[in-house]
mmCIF file of the N, C-alpha and C atoms, coordinates in Angstrom:
data_MODEL
# 
_entry.id   MODEL 
# 
loop_
_atom_site.group_PDB 
_atom_site.id 
_atom_site.type_symbol 
_atom_site.label_atom_id 
_atom_site.label_alt_id 
_atom_site.label_comp_id 
_atom_site.label_asym_id 
_atom_site.label_entity_id 
_atom_site.label_seq_id 
_atom_site.pdbx_PDB_ins_code 
_atom_site.Cartn_x 
_atom_site.Cartn_y 
_atom_site.Cartn_z 
_atom_site.occupancy 
_atom_site.B_iso_or_equiv 
_atom_site.pdbx_formal_charge 
_atom_site.auth_seq_id 
_atom_site.auth_comp_id 
_atom_site.auth_asym_id 
_atom_site.auth_atom_id 
_atom_site.pdbx_PDB_model_num 
ATOM 1   N N  . MET A 1 1  ? 0.807   -1.200 0.000   1.00 0.00 ? 1  MET A N  1 
ATOM 2   C CA . MET A 1 1  ? 0.000   0.000  0.000   1.00 0.00 ? 1  MET A CA 1 
ATOM 3   C C  . MET A 1 1  ? 0.853   1.267  0.000   1.00 0.00 ? 1  MET A C  1 
ATOM 4   N N  . ALA A 1 2  ? 1.985   1.238  0.701   1.00 0.00 ? 2  ALA A N  1 
ATOM 5   C CA . ALA A 1 2  ? 2.846   2.419  0.762   1.00 0.00 ? 2  ALA A CA 1 
ATOM 6   C C  . ALA A 1 2  ? 3.324   2.863  -0.620  1.00 0.00 ? 2  ALA A C  1 
ATOM 7   N N  . PRO A 1 3  ? 3.754   1.932  -1.497  1.00 0.00 ? 3  PRO A N  1 
ATOM 8   C CA . PRO A 1 3  ? 4.167   2.391  -2.835  1.00 0.00 ? 3  PRO A CA 1 
ATOM 9   C C  . PRO A 1 3  ? 3.035   3.083  -3.602  1.00 0.00 ? 3  PRO A C  1 
ATOM 10  N N  . GLN A 1 4  ? 1.796   2.618  -3.423  1.00 0.00 ? 4  GLN A N  1 
ATOM 11  C CA . GLN A 1 4  ? 0.675   3.249  -4.103  1.00 0.00 ? 4  GLN A CA 1 
ATOM 12  C C  . GLN A 1 4  ? 0.460   4.668  -3.582  1.00 0.00 ? 4  GLN A C  1 
ATOM 13  N N  . ALA A 1 5  ? 0.541   4.841  -2.270  1.00 0.00 ? 5  ALA A N  1 
ATOM 14  C CA . ALA A 1 5  ? 0.358   6.171  -1.687  1.00 0.00 ? 5  ALA A CA 1 
ATOM 15  C C  . ALA A 1 5  ? 1.450   7.120  -2.166  1.00 0.00 ? 5  ALA A C  1 
ATOM 16  N N  . LEU A 1 6  ? 2.675   6.642  -2.209  1.00 0.00 ? 6  LEU A N  1 
ATOM 17  C CA . LEU A 1 6  ? 3.775   7.479  -2.693  1.00 0.00 ? 6  LEU A CA 1 
ATOM 18  C C  . LEU A 1 6  ? 3.591   7.827  -4.160  1.00 0.00 ? 6  LEU A C  1 
ATOM 19  N N  . ALA A 1 7  ? 3.115   6.880  -4.935  1.00 0.00 ? 7  ALA A N  1 
ATOM 20  C CA . ALA A 1 7  ? 2.865   7.141  -6.350  1.00 0.00 ? 7  ALA A CA 1 
ATOM 21  C C  . ALA A 1 7  ? 1.786   8.210  -6.518  1.00 0.00 ? 7  ALA A C  1 
ATOM 22  N N  . MET A 1 8  ? 0.737   8.134  -5.727  1.00 0.00 ? 8  MET A N  1 
ATOM 23  C CA . MET A 1 8  ? -0.341  9.123  -5.801  1.00 0.00 ? 8  MET A CA 1 
ATOM 24  C C  . MET A 1 8  ? 0.147   10.509 -5.376  1.00 0.00 ? 8  MET A C  1 
ATOM 25  N N  . MET A 1 9  ? 0.983   10.570 -4.364  1.00 0.00 ? 9  MET A N  1 
ATOM 26  C CA . MET A 1 9  ? 1.463   11.856 -3.856  1.00 0.00 ? 9  MET A CA 1 
ATOM 27  C C  . MET A 1 9  ? 2.483   12.501 -4.802  1.00 0.00 ? 9  MET A C  1 
ATOM 28  N N  . ASN A 1 10 ? 3.206   11.681 -5.562  1.00 0.00 ? 10 ASN A N  1 
ATOM 29  C CA . ASN A 1 10 ? 4.304   12.201 -6.376  1.00 0.00 ? 10 ASN A CA 1 
ATOM 30  C C  . ASN A 1 10 ? 4.056   12.140 -7.879  1.00 0.00 ? 10 ASN A C  1 
ATOM 31  N N  . SER A 1 11 ? 2.932   11.628 -8.295  1.00 0.00 ? 11 SER A N  1 
ATOM 32  C CA . SER A 1 11 ? 2.623   11.499 -9.713  1.00 0.00 ? 11 SER A CA 1 
ATOM 33  C C  . SER A 1 11 ? 2.401   12.873 -10.347 1.00 0.00 ? 11 SER A C  1 
ATOM 34  N N  . GLU A 1 12 ? 3.046   13.098 -11.482 1.00 0.00 ? 12 GLU A N  1 
ATOM 35  C CA . GLU A 1 12 ? 2.843   14.356 -12.205 1.00 0.00 ? 12 GLU A CA 1 
ATOM 36  C C  . GLU A 1 12 ? 1.377   14.524 -12.598 1.00 0.00 ? 12 GLU A C  1 
ATOM 37  N N  . PHE A 1 13 ? 0.739   13.431 -12.990 1.00 0.00 ? 13 PHE A N  1 
ATOM 38  C CA . PHE A 1 13 ? -0.676  13.481 -13.358 1.00 0.00 ? 13 PHE A CA 1 
ATOM 39  C C  . PHE A 1 13 ? -1.524  13.910 -12.163 1.00 0.00 ? 13 PHE A C  1 
ATOM 40  N N  . THR A 1 14 ? -1.291  13.285 -11.005 1.00 0.00 ? 14 THR A N  1 
ATOM 41  C CA . THR A 1 14 ? -2.080  13.610 -9.816  1.00 0.00 ? 14 THR A CA 1 
ATOM 42  C C  . THR A 1 14 ? -1.831  15.045 -9.379  1.00 0.00 ? 14 THR A C  1 
ATOM 43  N N  . LEU A 1 15 ? -0.588  15.480 -9.447  1.00 0.00 ? 15 LEU A N  1 
ATOM 44  C CA . LEU A 1 15 ? -0.275  16.873 -9.097  1.00 0.00 ? 15 LEU A CA 1 
ATOM 45  C C  . LEU A 1 15 ? -0.997  17.845 -10.026 1.00 0.00 ? 15 LEU A C  1 
ATOM 46  N N  . ALA A 1 16 ? -1.021  17.531 -11.310 1.00 0.00 ? 16 ALA A N  1 
ATOM 47  C CA . ALA A 1 16 ? -1.715  18.386 -12.277 1.00 0.00 ? 16 ALA A CA 1 
ATOM 48  C C  . ALA A 1 16 ? -3.217  18.409 -12.005 1.00 0.00 ? 16 ALA A C  1 
ATOM 49  N N  . GLN A 1 17 ? -3.780  17.253 -11.659 1.00 0.00 ? 17 GLN A N  1 
ATOM 50  C CA . GLN A 1 17 ? -5.212  17.198 -11.357 1.00 0.00 ? 17 GLN A CA 1 
ATOM 51  C C  . GLN A 1 17 ? -5.538  17.986 -10.087 1.00 0.00 ? 17 GLN A C  1 
ATOM 52  N N  . ALA A 1 18 ? -4.644  17.948 -9.108  1.00 0.00 ? 18 ALA A N  1 
ATOM 53  C CA . ALA A 1 18 ? -4.841  18.719 -7.876  1.00 0.00 ? 18 ALA A CA 1 
ATOM 54  C C  . ALA A 1 18 ? -4.832  20.215 -8.192  1.00 0.00 ? 18 ALA A C  1 
ATOM 55  N N  . GLU A 1 19 ? -3.953  20.641 -9.075  1.00 0.00 ? 19 GLU A N  1 
ATOM 56  C CA . GLU A 1 19 ? -3.923  22.047 -9.497  1.00 0.00 ? 19 GLU A CA 1 
ATOM 57  C C  . GLU A 1 19 ? -5.229  22.433 -10.189 1.00 0.00 ? 19 GLU A C  1 
ATOM 58  N N  . GLN A 1 20 ? -5.738  21.545 -11.049 1.00 0.00 ? 20 GLN A N  1 
ATOM 59  C CA . GLN A 1 20 ? -7.006  21.802 -11.741 1.00 0.00 ? 20 GLN A CA 1 
ATOM 60  C C  . GLN A 1 20 ? -8.177  21.867 -10.759 1.00 0.00 ? 20 GLN A C  1 
ATOM 61  N N  . PHE A 1 21 ? -8.169  20.968 -9.781  1.00 0.00 ? 21 PHE A N  1 
ATOM 62  C CA . PHE A 1 21 ? -9.219  20.959 -8.761  1.00 0.00 ? 21 PHE A CA 1 
ATOM 63  C C  . PHE A 1 21 ? -9.186  22.263 -7.968  1.00 0.00 ? 21 PHE A C  1 
ATOM 64  N N  . ALA A 1 22 ? -7.986  22.700 -7.578  1.00 0.00 ? 22 ALA A N  1 
ATOM 65  C CA . ALA A 1 22 ? -7.841  23.961 -6.845  1.00 0.00 ? 22 ALA A CA 1 
ATOM 66  C C  . ALA A 1 22 ? -8.329  25.137 -7.687  1.00 0.00 ? 22 ALA A C  1 
ATOM 67  N N  . ALA A 1 23 ? -8.008  25.134 -8.965  1.00 0.00 ? 23 ALA A N  1 
ATOM 68  C CA . ALA A 1 23 ? -8.462  26.204 -9.864  1.00 0.00 ? 23 ALA A CA 1 
ATOM 69  C C  . ALA A 1 23 ? -9.988  26.213 -9.954  1.00 0.00 ? 23 ALA A C  1 
ATOM 70  N N  . ARG A 1 24 ? -10.584 25.039 -10.014 1.00 0.00 ? 24 ARG A N  1 
ATOM 71  C CA . ARG A 1 24 ? -12.054 24.945 -10.060 1.00 0.00 ? 24 ARG A CA 1 
ATOM 72  C C  . ARG A 1 24 ? -12.666 25.533 -8.794  1.00 0.00 ? 24 ARG A C  1 
ATOM 73  N N  . ILE A 1 25 ? -12.075 25.234 -7.658  1.00 0.00 ? 25 ILE A N  1 
ATOM 74  C CA . ILE A 1 25 ? -12.587 25.749 -6.383  1.00 0.00 ? 25 ILE A CA 1 
ATOM 75  C C  . ILE A 1 25 ? -12.426 27.269 -6.329  1.00 0.00 ? 25 ILE A C  1 
ATOM 76  N N  . ARG A 1 26 ? -11.257 27.769 -6.727  1.00 0.00 ? 26 ARG A N  1 
ATOM 77  C CA . ARG A 1 26 ? -11.031 29.215 -6.726  1.00 0.00 ? 26 ARG A CA 1 
ATOM 78  C C  . ARG A 1 26 ? -12.020 29.933 -7.646  1.00 0.00 ? 26 ARG A C  1 
ATOM 79  N N  . LYS A 1 27 ? -12.308 29.323 -8.792  1.00 0.00 ? 27 LYS A N  1 
ATOM 80  C CA . LYS A 1 27 ? -13.223 29.910 -9.769  1.00 0.00 ? 27 LYS A CA 1 
ATOM 81  C C  . LYS A 1 27 ? -14.634 30.066 -9.198  1.00 0.00 ? 27 LYS A C  1 
ATOM 82  N N  . GLN A 1 28 ? -15.002 29.198 -8.282  1.00 0.00 ? 28 GLN A N  1 
ATOM 83  C CA . GLN A 1 28 ? -16.329 29.254 -7.662  1.00 0.00 ? 28 GLN A CA 1 
ATOM 84  C C  . GLN A 1 28 ? -16.475 30.441 -6.710  1.00 0.00 ? 28 GLN A C  1 
ATOM 85  N N  . ASN A 1 29 ? -15.343 31.053 -6.304  1.00 0.00 ? 29 ASN A N  1 
ATOM 86  C CA . ASN A 1 29 ? -15.360 32.165 -5.343  1.00 0.00 ? 29 ASN A CA 1 
ATOM 87  C C  . ASN A 1 29 ? -16.164 31.822 -4.098  1.00 0.00 ? 29 ASN A C  1 
ATOM 88  N N  . ALA A 1 30 ? -16.007 30.610 -3.633  1.00 0.00 ? 30 ALA A N  1 
ATOM 89  C CA . ALA A 1 30 ? -16.733 30.157 -2.452  1.00 0.00 ? 30 ALA A CA 1 
ATOM 90  C C  . ALA A 1 30 ? -16.230 30.891 -1.214  1.00 0.00 ? 30 ALA A C  1 
ATOM 91  N N  . GLU A 1 31 ? -17.131 31.115 -0.286  1.00 0.00 ? 31 GLU A N  1 
ATOM 92  C CA . GLU A 1 31 ? -16.748 31.735 0.978   1.00 0.00 ? 31 GLU A CA 1 
ATOM 93  C C  . GLU A 1 31 ? -15.719 30.869 1.702   1.00 0.00 ? 31 GLU A C  1 
ATOM 94  N N  . SER A 1 32 ? -15.885 29.552 1.605   1.00 0.00 ? 32 SER A N  1 
ATOM 95  C CA . SER A 1 32 ? -14.948 28.619 2.225   1.00 0.00 ? 32 SER A CA 1 
ATOM 96  C C  . SER A 1 32 ? -14.456 27.624 1.174   1.00 0.00 ? 32 SER A C  1 
ATOM 97  N N  . PRO A 1 33 ? -13.233 27.791 0.701   1.00 0.00 ? 33 PRO A N  1 
ATOM 98  C CA . PRO A 1 33 ? -12.687 26.825 -0.259  1.00 0.00 ? 33 PRO A CA 1 
ATOM 99  C C  . PRO A 1 33 ? -12.655 25.403 0.298   1.00 0.00 ? 33 PRO A C  1 
ATOM 100 N N  . VAL A 1 34 ? -12.425 25.266 1.602   1.00 0.00 ? 34 VAL A N  1 
ATOM 101 C CA . VAL A 1 34 ? -12.399 23.934 2.215   1.00 0.00 ? 34 VAL A CA 1 
ATOM 102 C C  . VAL A 1 34 ? -13.779 23.300 2.125   1.00 0.00 ? 34 VAL A C  1 
ATOM 103 N N  . GLU A 1 35 ? -14.804 24.042 2.441   1.00 0.00 ? 35 GLU A N  1 
ATOM 104 C CA . GLU A 1 35 ? -16.182 23.545 2.344   1.00 0.00 ? 35 GLU A CA 1 
ATOM 105 C C  . GLU A 1 35 ? -16.483 23.112 0.910   1.00 0.00 ? 35 GLU A C  1 
ATOM 106 N N  . MET A 1 36 ? -16.100 23.937 -0.055  1.00 0.00 ? 36 MET A N  1 
ATOM 107 C CA . MET A 1 36 ? -16.341 23.623 -1.467  1.00 0.00 ? 36 MET A CA 1 
ATOM 108 C C  . MET A 1 36 ? -15.600 22.350 -1.865  1.00 0.00 ? 36 MET A C  1 
ATOM 109 N N  . ALA A 1 37 ? -14.355 22.224 -1.447  1.00 0.00 ? 37 ALA A N  1 
ATOM 110 C CA . ALA A 1 37 ? -13.568 21.031 -1.784  1.00 0.00 ? 37 ALA A CA 1 
ATOM 111 C C  . ALA A 1 37 ? -14.227 19.778 -1.227  1.00 0.00 ? 37 ALA A C  1 
ATOM 112 N N  . TRP A 1 38 ? -14.677 19.837 0.018   1.00 0.00 ? 38 TRP A N  1 
ATOM 113 C CA . TRP A 1 38 ? -15.327 18.668 0.625   1.00 0.00 ? 38 TRP A CA 1 
ATOM 114 C C  . TRP A 1 38 ? -16.629 18.338 -0.085  1.00 0.00 ? 38 TRP A C  1 
ATOM 115 N N  . GLN A 1 39 ? -17.392 19.357 -0.439  1.00 0.00 ? 39 GLN A N  1 
ATOM 116 C CA . GLN A 1 39 ? -18.662 19.118 -1.127  1.00 0.00 ? 39 GLN A CA 1 
ATOM 117 C C  . GLN A 1 39 ? -18.433 18.436 -2.474  1.00 0.00 ? 39 GLN A C  1 
ATOM 118 N N  . ILE A 1 40 ? -17.445 18.914 -3.218  1.00 0.00 ? 40 ILE A N  1 
ATOM 119 C CA . ILE A 1 40 ? -17.175 18.334 -4.533  1.00 0.00 ? 40 ILE A CA 1 
ATOM 120 C C  . ILE A 1 40 ? -16.597 16.924 -4.403  1.00 0.00 ? 40 ILE A C  1 
ATOM 121 N N  . ALA A 1 41 ? -15.624 16.758 -3.521  1.00 0.00 ? 41 ALA A N  1 
ATOM 122 C CA . ALA A 1 41 ? -14.919 15.477 -3.419  1.00 0.00 ? 41 ALA A CA 1 
ATOM 123 C C  . ALA A 1 41 ? -15.724 14.398 -2.711  1.00 0.00 ? 41 ALA A C  1 
ATOM 124 N N  . PHE A 1 42 ? -16.430 14.782 -1.643  1.00 0.00 ? 42 PHE A N  1 
ATOM 125 C CA . PHE A 1 42 ? -17.084 13.775 -0.805  1.00 0.00 ? 42 PHE A CA 1 
ATOM 126 C C  . PHE A 1 42 ? -18.603 13.881 -0.774  1.00 0.00 ? 42 PHE A C  1 
ATOM 127 N N  . GLY A 1 43 ? -19.149 14.943 -1.327  1.00 0.00 ? 43 GLY A N  1 
ATOM 128 C CA . GLY A 1 43 ? -20.595 15.117 -1.313  1.00 0.00 ? 43 GLY A CA 1 
ATOM 129 C C  . GLY A 1 43 ? -21.139 15.423 0.064   1.00 0.00 ? 43 GLY A C  1 
ATOM 130 N N  . ARG A 1 44 ? -20.301 16.018 0.915   1.00 0.00 ? 44 ARG A N  1 
ATOM 131 C CA . ARG A 1 44 ? -20.720 16.369 2.265   1.00 0.00 ? 44 ARG A CA 1 
ATOM 132 C C  . ARG A 1 44 ? -19.874 17.538 2.753   1.00 0.00 ? 44 ARG A C  1 
ATOM 133 N N  . SER A 1 45 ? -20.327 18.146 3.829   1.00 0.00 ? 45 SER A N  1 
ATOM 134 C CA . SER A 1 45 ? -19.546 19.204 4.465   1.00 0.00 ? 45 SER A CA 1 
ATOM 135 C C  . SER A 1 45 ? -18.491 18.589 5.364   1.00 0.00 ? 45 SER A C  1 
ATOM 136 N N  . PRO A 1 46 ? -17.386 19.291 5.567   1.00 0.00 ? 46 PRO A N  1 
ATOM 137 C CA . PRO A 1 46 ? -16.387 18.775 6.506   1.00 0.00 ? 46 PRO A CA 1 
ATOM 138 C C  . PRO A 1 46 ? -16.881 18.921 7.935   1.00 0.00 ? 46 PRO A C  1 
ATOM 139 N N  . SER A 1 47 ? -16.437 18.029 8.800   1.00 0.00 ? 47 SER A N  1 
ATOM 140 C CA . SER A 1 47 ? -16.742 18.187 10.223  1.00 0.00 ? 47 SER A CA 1 
ATOM 141 C C  . SER A 1 47 ? -15.994 19.420 10.725  1.00 0.00 ? 47 SER A C  1 
ATOM 142 N N  . ALA A 1 48 ? -16.320 19.871 11.914  1.00 0.00 ? 48 ALA A N  1 
ATOM 143 C CA . ALA A 1 48 ? -15.645 21.042 12.478  1.00 0.00 ? 48 ALA A CA 1 
ATOM 144 C C  . ALA A 1 48 ? -14.139 20.797 12.583  1.00 0.00 ? 48 ALA A C  1 
ATOM 145 N N  . VAL A 1 49 ? -13.761 19.609 12.996  1.00 0.00 ? 49 VAL A N  1 
ATOM 146 C CA . VAL A 1 49 ? -12.335 19.279 13.120  1.00 0.00 ? 49 VAL A CA 1 
ATOM 147 C C  . VAL A 1 49 ? -11.678 19.242 11.747  1.00 0.00 ? 49 VAL A C  1 
ATOM 148 N N  . GLU A 1 50 ? -12.335 18.614 10.774  1.00 0.00 ? 50 GLU A N  1 
ATOM 149 C CA . GLU A 1 50 ? -11.787 18.572 9.411   1.00 0.00 ? 50 GLU A CA 1 
ATOM 150 C C  . GLU A 1 50 ? -11.638 19.986 8.857   1.00 0.00 ? 50 GLU A C  1 
ATOM 151 N N  . GLN A 1 51 ? -12.632 20.827 9.095   1.00 0.00 ? 51 GLN A N  1 
ATOM 152 C CA . GLN A 1 51 ? -12.611 22.209 8.602   1.00 0.00 ? 51 GLN A CA 1 
ATOM 153 C C  . GLN A 1 51 ? -11.403 22.959 9.169   1.00 0.00 ? 51 GLN A C  1 
ATOM 154 N N  . ARG A 1 52 ? -11.235 22.915 10.490  1.00 0.00 ? 52 ARG A N  1 
ATOM 155 C CA . ARG A 1 52 ? -10.120 23.620 11.122  1.00 0.00 ? 52 ARG A CA 1 
ATOM 156 C C  . ARG A 1 52 ? -8.772  23.078 10.652  1.00 0.00 ? 52 ARG A C  1 
ATOM 157 N N  . THR A 1 53 ? -8.658  21.762 10.607  1.00 0.00 ? 53 THR A N  1 
ATOM 158 C CA . THR A 1 53 ? -7.402  21.130 10.198  1.00 0.00 ? 53 THR A CA 1 
ATOM 159 C C  . THR A 1 53 ? -7.063  21.492 8.756   1.00 0.00 ? 53 THR A C  1 
ATOM 160 N N  . ALA A 1 54 ? -8.055  21.430 7.872   1.00 0.00 ? 54 ALA A N  1 
ATOM 161 C CA . ALA A 1 54 ? -7.829  21.736 6.455   1.00 0.00 ? 54 ALA A CA 1 
ATOM 162 C C  . ALA A 1 54 ? -7.495  23.213 6.250   1.00 0.00 ? 54 ALA A C  1 
ATOM 163 N N  . GLU A 1 55 ? -8.185  24.100 6.952   1.00 0.00 ? 55 GLU A N  1 
ATOM 164 C CA . GLU A 1 55 ? -7.883  25.529 6.818   1.00 0.00 ? 55 GLU A CA 1 
ATOM 165 C C  . GLU A 1 55 ? -6.462  25.828 7.283   1.00 0.00 ? 55 GLU A C  1 
ATOM 166 N N  . ASP A 1 56 ? -6.044  25.201 8.381   1.00 0.00 ? 56 ASP A N  1 
ATOM 167 C CA . ASP A 1 56 ? -4.675  25.367 8.862   1.00 0.00 ? 56 ASP A CA 1 
ATOM 168 C C  . ASP A 1 56 ? -3.684  24.832 7.827   1.00 0.00 ? 56 ASP A C  1 
ATOM 169 N N  . TYR A 1 57 ? -4.008  23.691 7.234   1.00 0.00 ? 57 TYR A N  1 
ATOM 170 C CA . TYR A 1 57 ? -3.142  23.090 6.205   1.00 0.00 ? 57 TYR A CA 1 
ATOM 171 C C  . TYR A 1 57 ? -2.995  24.032 5.014   1.00 0.00 ? 57 TYR A C  1 
ATOM 172 N N  . VAL A 1 58 ? -4.098  24.630 4.577   1.00 0.00 ? 58 VAL A N  1 
ATOM 173 C CA . VAL A 1 58 ? -4.048  25.553 3.430   1.00 0.00 ? 58 VAL A CA 1 
ATOM 174 C C  . VAL A 1 58 ? -3.200  26.777 3.774   1.00 0.00 ? 58 VAL A C  1 
ATOM 175 N N  . ARG A 1 59 ? -3.324  27.284 4.994   1.00 0.00 ? 59 ARG A N  1 
ATOM 176 C CA . ARG A 1 59 ? -2.511  28.438 5.403   1.00 0.00 ? 59 ARG A CA 1 
ATOM 177 C C  . ARG A 1 59 ? -1.019  28.113 5.355   1.00 0.00 ? 59 ARG A C  1 
ATOM 178 N N  . ARG A 1 60 ? -0.661  26.893 5.743   1.00 0.00 ? 60 ARG A N  1 
ATOM 179 C CA . ARG A 1 60 ? 0.748   26.494 5.778   1.00 0.00 ? 60 ARG A CA 1 
ATOM 180 C C  . ARG A 1 60 ? 1.257   26.020 4.417   1.00 0.00 ? 60 ARG A C  1 
ATOM 181 N N  . ASN A 1 61 ? 0.383   25.578 3.551   1.00 0.00 ? 61 ASN A N  1 
ATOM 182 C CA . ASN A 1 61 ? 0.781   25.021 2.250   1.00 0.00 ? 61 ASN A CA 1 
ATOM 183 C C  . ASN A 1 61 ? 0.080   25.775 1.133   1.00 0.00 ? 61 ASN A C  1 
ATOM 184 N N  . SER A 1 62 ? -0.902  25.155 0.515   1.00 0.00 ? 62 SER A N  1 
ATOM 185 C CA . SER A 1 62 ? -1.682  25.801 -0.547  1.00 0.00 ? 62 SER A CA 1 
ATOM 186 C C  . SER A 1 62 ? -2.964  25.010 -0.754  1.00 0.00 ? 62 SER A C  1 
ATOM 187 N N  . LEU A 1 63 ? -3.892  25.616 -1.461  1.00 0.00 ? 63 LEU A N  1 
ATOM 188 C CA . LEU A 1 63 ? -5.137  24.917 -1.779  1.00 0.00 ? 63 LEU A CA 1 
ATOM 189 C C  . LEU A 1 63 ? -4.855  23.708 -2.665  1.00 0.00 ? 63 LEU A C  1 
ATOM 190 N N  . ALA A 1 64 ? -3.924  23.834 -3.584  1.00 0.00 ? 64 ALA A N  1 
ATOM 191 C CA . ALA A 1 64 ? -3.586  22.698 -4.459  1.00 0.00 ? 64 ALA A CA 1 
ATOM 192 C C  . ALA A 1 64 ? -3.027  21.527 -3.649  1.00 0.00 ? 64 ALA A C  1 
ATOM 193 N N  . ARG A 1 65 ? -2.228  21.814 -2.643  1.00 0.00 ? 65 ARG A N  1 
ATOM 194 C CA . ARG A 1 65 ? -1.691  20.746 -1.790  1.00 0.00 ? 65 ARG A CA 1 
ATOM 195 C C  . ARG A 1 65 ? -2.822  20.088 -1.003  1.00 0.00 ? 65 ARG A C  1 
ATOM 196 N N  . LEU A 1 66 ? -3.809  20.872 -0.564  1.00 0.00 ? 66 LEU A N  1 
ATOM 197 C CA . LEU A 1 66 ? -4.965  20.278 0.120   1.00 0.00 ? 66 LEU A CA 1 
ATOM 198 C C  . LEU A 1 66 ? -5.717  19.366 -0.845  1.00 0.00 ? 66 LEU A C  1 
ATOM 199 N N  . CYS A 1 67 ? -5.872  19.795 -2.082  1.00 0.00 ? 67 CYS A N  1 
ATOM 200 C CA . CYS A 1 67 ? -6.560  18.970 -3.079  1.00 0.00 ? 67 CYS A CA 1 
ATOM 201 C C  . CYS A 1 67 ? -5.817  17.660 -3.294  1.00 0.00 ? 67 CYS A C  1 
ATOM 202 N N  . LEU A 1 68 ? -4.501  17.717 -3.334  1.00 0.00 ? 68 LEU A N  1 
ATOM 203 C CA . LEU A 1 68 ? -3.702  16.503 -3.459  1.00 0.00 ? 68 LEU A CA 1 
ATOM 204 C C  . LEU A 1 68 ? -3.917  15.599 -2.249  1.00 0.00 ? 68 LEU A C  1 
ATOM 205 N N  . LEU A 1 69 ? -3.952  16.194 -1.079  1.00 0.00 ? 69 LEU A N  1 
ATOM 206 C CA . LEU A 1 69 ? -4.207  15.426 0.141   1.00 0.00 ? 69 LEU A CA 1 
ATOM 207 C C  . LEU A 1 69 ? -5.586  14.756 0.066   1.00 0.00 ? 69 LEU A C  1 
ATOM 208 N N  . ILE A 1 70 ? -6.588  15.493 -0.396  1.00 0.00 ? 70 ILE A N  1 
ATOM 209 C CA . ILE A 1 70 ? -7.942  14.941 -0.532  1.00 0.00 ? 70 ILE A CA 1 
ATOM 210 C C  . ILE A 1 70 ? -7.933  13.744 -1.478  1.00 0.00 ? 70 ILE A C  1 
ATOM 211 N N  . PHE A 1 71 ? -7.209  13.847 -2.589  1.00 0.00 ? 71 PHE A N  1 
ATOM 212 C CA . PHE A 1 71 ? -7.132  12.737 -3.540  1.00 0.00 ? 71 PHE A CA 1 
ATOM 213 C C  . PHE A 1 71 ? -6.553  11.478 -2.902  1.00 0.00 ? 71 PHE A C  1 
ATOM 214 N N  . ASN A 1 72 ? -5.801  11.641 -1.834  1.00 0.00 ? 72 ASN A N  1 
ATOM 215 C CA . ASN A 1 72 ? -5.147  10.509 -1.174  1.00 0.00 ? 72 ASN A CA 1 
ATOM 216 C C  . ASN A 1 72 ? -5.884  10.032 0.070   1.00 0.00 ? 72 ASN A C  1 
ATOM 217 N N  . MET A 1 73 ? -7.012  10.631 0.378   1.00 0.00 ? 73 MET A N  1 
ATOM 218 C CA . MET A 1 73 ? -7.792  10.203 1.548   1.00 0.00 ? 73 MET A CA 1 
ATOM 219 C C  . MET A 1 73 ? -8.563  8.923  1.221   1.00 0.00 ? 73 MET A C  1 
ATOM 220 N N  . ASN A 1 74 ? -8.646  8.034  2.186   1.00 0.00 ? 74 ASN A N  1 
ATOM 221 C CA . ASN A 1 74 ? -9.384  6.782  1.997   1.00 0.00 ? 74 ASN A CA 1 
ATOM 222 C C  . ASN A 1 74 ? -10.808 7.019  1.527   1.00 0.00 ? 74 ASN A C  1 
ATOM 223 N N  . GLU A 1 75 ? -11.454 8.026  2.062   1.00 0.00 ? 75 GLU A N  1 
ATOM 224 C CA . GLU A 1 75 ? -12.841 8.322  1.703   1.00 0.00 ? 75 GLU A CA 1 
ATOM 225 C C  . GLU A 1 75 ? -12.971 8.678  0.218   1.00 0.00 ? 75 GLU A C  1 
ATOM 226 N N  . PHE A 1 76 ? -11.924 9.231  -0.367  1.00 0.00 ? 76 PHE A N  1 
ATOM 227 C CA . PHE A 1 76 ? -11.945 9.579  -1.780  1.00 0.00 ? 76 PHE A CA 1 
ATOM 228 C C  . PHE A 1 76 ? -11.618 8.380  -2.654  1.00 0.00 ? 76 PHE A C  1 
ATOM 229 N N  . ILE A 1 77 ? -10.694 7.554  -2.191  1.00 0.00 ? 77 ILE A N  1 
ATOM 230 C CA . ILE A 1 77 ? -10.205 6.430  -3.004  1.00 0.00 ? 77 ILE A CA 1 
ATOM 231 C C  . ILE A 1 77 ? -11.131 5.232  -2.978  1.00 0.00 ? 77 ILE A C  1 
ATOM 232 N N  . TYR A 1 78 ? -11.672 4.921  -1.798  1.00 0.00 ? 78 TYR A N  1 
ATOM 233 C CA . TYR A 1 78 ? -12.461 3.696  -1.637  1.00 0.00 ? 78 TYR A CA 1 
ATOM 234 C C  . TYR A 1 78 ? -13.938 4.001  -1.440  1.00 0.00 ? 78 TYR A C  1 
ATOM 235 N N  . VAL A 1 79 ? -14.780 3.195  -2.063  1.00 0.00 ? 79 VAL A N  1 
ATOM 236 C CA . VAL A 1 79 ? -16.221 3.301  -1.895  1.00 0.00 ? 79 VAL A CA 1 
ATOM 237 C C  . VAL A 1 79 ? -16.629 2.404  -0.743  1.00 0.00 ? 79 VAL A C  1 
ATOM 238 N N  . ASP A 1 80 ? -17.372 2.969  0.170   1.00 0.00 ? 80 ASP A N  1 
ATOM 239 C CA . ASP A 1 80 ? -17.825 2.195  1.336   1.00 0.00 ? 80 ASP A CA 1 
ATOM 240 C C  . ASP A 1 80 ? -19.072 1.404  1.016   1.00 0.00 ? 80 ASP A C  1 
# 
């Protein structure tokens, strides 16, 4: 599983898709980019903890990096 996660995090294709996802979110001019990302990716709002954690992550990194992180979350990859 670790090689797959590393491939997803470092793939040029995945990085490009994360940039496109971030651009889509920015284009929406949403009040909360984190809320918009969760709605698009998971079809739900983030929990309060997810919201705070993601907003802090975006402040320290970028929206595109958050999108890449979302692409690597179990909830995004696997259907329950």
